[in-house]
N, C-alpha and C positions, 0 to 999 in steps of 0.2 A: 486480841490485837484491834485498835479502832484507828480507822484511816482518818486523816484530816478532810475537813470539808472541802480543801482544794483538789485533793485526789478524787474523793468522792464525786465533785461536779465535774472534773475532768473526765472521769470514766463515763458519767451520764451524757455528756457532750459528745463524747466519742460514740456511744451507743446510739444516739439520735442521728450523727452523721452517717452511721453505718446503715440506718434503716432507709436512708435517701438513695434514690438511684445514683450510680456513681458520677454521672455528669451533672447532677444538680447540687448547687451550692447553697448554703444557708447563710445567716447573719448571726452575729453575737447577739444582737437584740432578739431575734427570733428564739435562740436557745435560752437566753436568760428570761425571755417571758414564759417559755414552754415550762421552765423548772421554778418560775416565780423566785428567782434570786438576782441579787444585785448585778445590773450590767457591769459595773465598774470591777465587781470581783471576777465576772466571766472574762472581761478584756485582759486580765493578767492570767487567768487560766489558758485562754487561746494563746495568749503570747508563748507561755510556756510550751504548750502542746505544738506549736509552731517551731520554736526553737529546736525541739527535742524530734523534729521531723515526722511527727504522727498526723500532723494536718498541714494543708497549704492554705494560706491566705492571699487574698489580693484586694487592692484598695479599687475605689472608684464606683461609678454607677452599675457597672456589671460585676462587681467585686462580692467577695464573701469567703466562706471557709468550707473547707470539705477533707475528707480524708486524703492523706498524701499517697497512701497506697491501700489496695484491697484489705478489706476487715479481717480476712483469714491470715494475712501477713502481719498483723498487729498483736503480739502476745501481750496478755493482761499482766503478767509478772513484770516484764519490761516497762510498761506503762506505770506500774506502782513503783518499781525501783527509780524511776525517772522523776516522778511527781512527789513521793512520799519522803519526808525526813526520817530514814531508817534507824537512827541511832536511839535504842529504847532507853538506855541508861547513860549517865555520864559518870564514869568513875575516877576521872582524874584527880579529883579533890577529896576523895573519899578514905577515911581513916581504915576501914577494913579491907580495901581493895587486895593486899597481899594474901589475905587468908579468904577472900570471898570466892564463891563460884557463880555468883548470880549472872554476871556478864557472860561466862560461858554459856549457862543454861539458856539465856535469853537469845544468845546469838544462835543457838542449834534451833530454837523454836522459830526465831525468824527465818533461818534456812528452809525449814519444814513448810512454813507460811507461803514463802515464795516458791518454793518447788511445786506445791499445789497450783497456785495461780499460774505457774509457766505450763501447766497442763492445758491451758484454754487461750482462745484467740478472740478477738473481739467478735468475730463472726459467730462463735460459739455462744456468747452472751446476749447477742442481738438478733438471733435466729428466729425467735418466737413471733409468728404473724400477728400475734395481739399487740405487739409493740407498734406495729405499723398502723394498725387500726387506731390505736390509742394517739398516736403522733398525728394521724390525720382526722382526729377527733369523730371518729366514726362511732366510738362507744367511748363510755366514761369508765375509770378505774374502778368504780363501786360495781359496775355491772360484770366485772370478770370473776368475782367471786360468789 
């Protein structure tokens, strides 16, 4: 299974926000520059994350974005379900649908994939101290390996 870049960058934005102190806000510009992606694309991602109540956003001079709840209460499977279009195949107009078992097999695979993601929270995947060091530019990614 390959996630869309939308979900990929949504998860990355959440990881970055999880690495910040709970009271610190960041900006869309900061996140998009950090990951070297289009600010326009990040605006759409942040809007969706806000709609789904993973983050809070506020406008104005003191505004920004931050997690809506502690990282240990944000389930990765839930994030993927809400950001990712999970229909793997469209069997509506397929000639072999009555005899084909592909949709059932893919559905079972998707359930197993999501069940594995459900085992983890944002806190689990953002817990590495090296992440905070990278985000604070204390070390470069190349020096980690």
